[in-house]
N, C-alpha and C positions, 0 to 999 in steps of 0.2 A: 052588303051594311060592312061599315069601318069596324076594326078591333082597334083597340087602346094595346100598344106594347110598352113594357117596363125593358128595362135596361137587361141585354142577354136573351131575352125572349125572341123569338123566330115564329113566323107565318108562311103558309105556302102560298105561291102565286100561279094563280087558275087562268092568267092572260098573259096574251104575250107580248104586249106594248104595254109599257108602264110610265110614268110621269114621278118624278119627285120633286117635291118643291118644300120651299119652308115658309115657315111664320114666326119674324124674328122684328125685334124693335130697333135694332141697331143697326147700323149700315153692314154690310157683309155680303159675301159670293159664296156661290155655288159653285163646286166643281168637283171632277172625278178621277179616279185610279183605278184601271183596269191592271188587274195582277193575275198572276199564273199561281197555282198552287205554291210555289216557294213565296210567296206575300211579296214579288217581285212585279214591275212592268218590264213589257220585252224590248221595247223601245219608246221615245220622247210620245210616238202616235199614240201611246196608252196611257197620254196626261190630256185632260181634258178641261179646258179653264177659258177666262174670258179673252186669251189670246190666241187660243187654239179651241174653237168650239165645238169641235169636230171628229171625233175617234170611233173605232169600229163597232159600230150598232149604239154610238151613245152620241146624243146631240144637247149642245148647251142652247137653251132658247131665253132671251132676253123677256125679261118681267116686264109686269106694268112699271110706270113711274113712281120711282123710289122703291120700289119692290125688288128684292134681287132674283135671278132668273131661275131656272127651273132646269131639270136633266130628262129628256126622255130617253127612253131606253127600247130598245128594240130586240129583247132576246133572242131569238131565232139569229138574229146579225150580229152577234158577238160569238167572236173567235171560238174554237173550241177548246182551245189552251187557255183562256181564261179562266178561271175558278170565281173570281170574286170581283166586285163592281163596289168601290168604298165611295161613297157620298160625303163631303168635305164641306163644313160650314169655317169659313174664313171674314174674322173683323177685316173692315177697310181699314181701320186705324191700329195698327202692329203695338203701339203703343197702351192699348186699352185693355180690357179682358172680357169675359162674360160675366163674373161676380156682378159688374154693374146695370145689369138689364133685365130685362124676365127672362127666365129660361127658353130658348127656342125650342121650335115644333117642326119636327121634320114630318112631312106626308107623302103616302104611296096611294097613287091614283090610278086607275085605268086609263087608255087613250079618251074616253068620253068625258073623265072628268069627275067618273063616281070613286069617292075616296074608299080606299081597301084598309090601309093601315095608318094609324099616326102615333107618334114617340113625343112626347116633351121630354126633353135633354136635360135634368134635374142636377144638380151635385157639381156645377162647373163654378170655379174661380177664379185663378189666377192666368187662364186658359185663354188663347185669341185664336184658337183654331182646334177644332173637333172632329173626328168622324162620328159622321151622324147615323148612316145607317149603311147595311149592306147585303148587294144581292149577290147571291151564292149558290151553287150549283148542290144538289143532294140527290145521289140516283136518278139522275135523267133530267130533274127538275130542277125549278126556280124556286128560291124562298128569299126571304127578306129577316135580317135580324137586325136587332136594337141594338147600338156598340156603343155610342157615346162615350167613346175615348178622346181625351182631349191631350193638346200639347201645349205646355208651355213655352216651349223654345221656339214656336213658331212655324212658318212654312216649310223655311229650308230643312227643319228639323223632321218634319213630315216626310217631305220627298225623296230625301236623301234615305232615309229608313226604307223607302220602297224603291230603293234603286237608282233614281234619277241623279245625276250630276249636276251638280251647279257650281257655274263659274262666276266667280267675283270681278267686279267690276273697279276699278281703282278707286272711284270714289264712293264705294260701296262696301271696300275692305275692312276690317277691324279686326284687330287681333285675339285672335281663337284660340284656346285648346285645339288639339288636335282630335280627331274621330278615333275610338278604336279601331282594330283591323278589322272590315268589311268582314262578313259571310264570303263565303265561295262565288264569283259574280254566275250568273245565267251565261247560259254559252253564247246568244247576242249580248255583247254589254250595251246598253243605252248611250247614248251621243252626248254628250256635256251638252247642258242644257243651259243658253245663254241667261246670265241675268236680266240684260235689259228687255226682254221679253216677258220678264216677270219680276217689276221692280218691288224690292225690297226683300229678296230673298238669297241674304248671304247666308255660305257654308257654316252651319254648324254641328255641335256632337249629336250622336241619337238621341232621343229624346230619353227625359227622365221618368220612372213611372212615378203614378201621383196616386195610389190608394187614399179611401178618404180618410181623415186624419193625420198623414203623415206620408211621406211622396221617400223615394229612392232617387237620392241624387246622384246627377249624370256622373257617368265615370270619368275618372281625371284624364289627365294627358297621360301620352306612353313611359313620361319617364317615371311616373309612379305605377306603372301596370306591372305586376310581377311576371316571369318567365310561363310562354304558353299562353298569353293574352287575355288570361282572368280579368275580371276586374277585382281592386282592392275593396273591402267592404266598408262604409261608412266609418268618418272617424269615431274612435272610443266603441265599436261595434266588432271587433276581431274576434276570429272562432278558434279560440286553442281548442289543443284536444281534451276531452273532458278529463276532469280534476281526479288525482285519487281518492276512491273511496265512492264515486259517482256511483249510480246505479247501471248496473251491465246487462246486456239485452240478451236476453236466453234463448235457447234454438240451437239446433243444427242445421245441417245443409239436407233437403230431400230433393227428386228428381222429379220431371213433368211426366205425366202420363197422356196418354191418347186415349183411354178408355173413359176417365171421369177426371172433371176439377179436384186437384190437390187443395187437401185442408191446410192451410196453414195457423200454427201455433205463434203466440207470440216472439220477437226473435229468428223465427227459423227461415232459410233462405231457399232459394232454387235457381236454379242455372238458366237462363233463357236460352235454353234450346231445345227444342220439339225433340221427343221419342225417337233415338234412331240418331240422334247427332247434329242434324239442321237447325244452324241458327236462327232465332226469328227476328224479322226484321222492321215488322210495322205490327206495333202492340195498342191496345187501348185498355184506359184504366179507367172502370166505371167506378164511382162511389156512389153510395147510395146509406140512407135515413130515414127513421118514421120517428113524427112527434108524439110523445106519449099521452095517452088519452088520458084524460081525468074525468070524474063526474060531479058534476055540479047539481045545482039545484032545479035546471032547465035541462037536465040529461046529460051523455056524455058529450065533452066537446074537447079538442086538443089546442096547443099553443101555437101558436102563428112565427115558427121558427125560422129564420133564415139561415141555412149554414151554405158557407160558401168553401169549393174545392180552387186548390191552388196548385202549383207545382212549380217548385224553386232549382233553377238549374244553379250550380255550383262548378267551379274550377277548383279543385281540393277545397281550401277553406272560404275562398271567395265568392260571392254571388256574384253572376254574371247577368240574368235575366230571370223575369216570373211570368208566367200566364195565368191570367185571375179573370173575373169577372170583368174587368176594369180594361186588360188588353189581354184577349182572346187566343193570341197565337204569340208565341217567342218569335226574335226579333229575325233568326235565322228559319225559321217556317218549319223546325223539327219537331216542335209542340205547338197542337192546336185546341185551345178548350172549347167545347161545344156549346156554352152558355149556359146562365145562371138558373136554376131551381129554386124558387124564393119561399117553397113552404114543406119539401119533402113528401108531400101525398103523392099516392099512387104507388105501384107495383115498380120492381127493377130499379135500374141504374139513375140515381137522379139527379148525378152530374156526369160529364163523360170527356175525359182529355186524351187525345189520340197523340201516340209516339212513333216518329219516323227512325228508328235507331240508327238507322243507315245515312241519316244527313245530321245527326248531331253532331258537332265540331269536335276537333280532336280533343281540345284541353276540356271540354266538359267532362267532371267525373262522377257527378251525381245529380240525381232527379230523384227532388224530395216534394212527396204530395201531401199536403196537410188539409185539413178543414177547418175552419174558423166560423165561428158566431158571429153575425154581425150586428144582431141585436142585445149581446151578452147574456143568451139562455147558455146554460151550462149543459154538459152532455148527461147529464144525471135527468135532464127531461129529453131527450132521445132514445130510441130503442132500435136495435136492428142495425145498427151501424155497419158498415163495410167496404173492403174493398176487393176488387177483383182485375185479375189479369186476364185478358181475350184478346188470342191470335187474330190478328187486326186482318188477314187475308182470307180466312175460314169464318171467321166470328166465333168461334169455339171456346168457351170458357176454358183456363189452365189455370187458375189457381183464385181461392178465396181465403180472404180473412176477413172473422166476423168476430165485433167486439161483445162481449158477455159484459151485460152491466154498464151503469151508468159511473161518469166520473165528476169531479166537481170543478172544471177546468172548461174554458170556452173555448179549446183550441184542442185540436188533435192530430200528430204527425203518425198518418196513418203507415207510409212505407215508403220506402225509398228504392230506385233501381239504380244500381252504379256499374262501373265497369271492375272490374276481376281479370289482371293480363288481359288475353284477348275477348275475355266474355263480357257480358251484360248480366248479372244478377238483380234478382228483386229480393228485398228481405219486408217482412212483417213485423212494423212498431209498434201502432195502439200505444204510445205515450202522449198525456195529457199536459197541457200547461194555457196559460191564460193569455187571449190576444183575441182580438176582436174583427182583425182583418190583416192581410200579410203585413201591411207596415210595420203593426205591432209585433207580428210573428217572427219576421227577418232575423233581429238581434237574439233572440233565442234557440235558433236553428241549429247553431254551433255542435252539440252535446249529439246531435244525431248522425253528425259526417263522418265520427271516428268510428273506430272498429271493425273494418270493412275485412 
């Protein structure tokens, strides 16, 4: 039986061979990027497209006349160090965009043609390329996730973001701002990817983030970048220290305990070291909430509240990257969002964000965890909101911060993880403001970056 996925949702794959196909009304191509846990290809062999139709465990099969090709994936044949297979849709006309056509649909079937999952990719506008689906490993099995991440910058922005190097031919070269310094390359750097093998792939900077209602501009050229590689904030959105008289966060610093989780109060801090002094290296931030139940004419009901957890990465006062429902991994791979929960129903964490502290670039100083209300419901309609810190190695809960009472805001800064000397620390925030998605939240986050 086929299941319909929404953006960020996932499902298990109980078969060993799957086929990814498309339903699209515009001329388009399907391709695949095979990436490691770092979100990068190992070599150019991990990029499967019309000029290189076979890769390790993945084959591009021609479609019927006038229809795009499909991707046949033999999951047992995928190398063990490949963590994800990202299926990419590219419009043939790079000057066009998905907003001119009906939303494309990506379909996952078994080898016999039985449809397992479908995902209609809504919300695309100016993009000409989108990561549609992602097959990924989880605890020895494979799963599929609906991604729907668009790239307005085109194919070059996508492949360079995944570690593919692009050579421009003189006929294609155009003046471009230099891309920001990339994260450390994998041990085996991929060879240069010739432009003549894939026409229309000029080098471009890393992609701009585009949450609904307002995107983050792409990073400027190196001449405008502050020392340390941080990206300046968008014009008019500088983040000065909190003004005099601004509310100051209260609370002192306490230590983690191995016997029971630490219950944090607003403003309290903990150093991310285990009891005994060993520094934590891999942590998880779980965020959860429940919709308030109301009594109506036909009995109890819950409001359909769609809250979204995001993490914003800052270099001092400058925004560098965002992991959220539209981009589930930071560009360096150190932060990975586990997907969008659309209701908040159920026990436990509603959304989980994984953080590898050892891989966070040296110029990143603060990770700010926020929750926004996509449909504009305030936190007065939410109960039991919490954030909790988990040891990613043992899955043991280390600290928890619970919000008591609702607030008349549509966004919440829940917690931050920041550098303090040679250590990482976590601070409980619980401060409200108004924003429906990360694009509206970012200009308001400066006041949470000081006082560390």
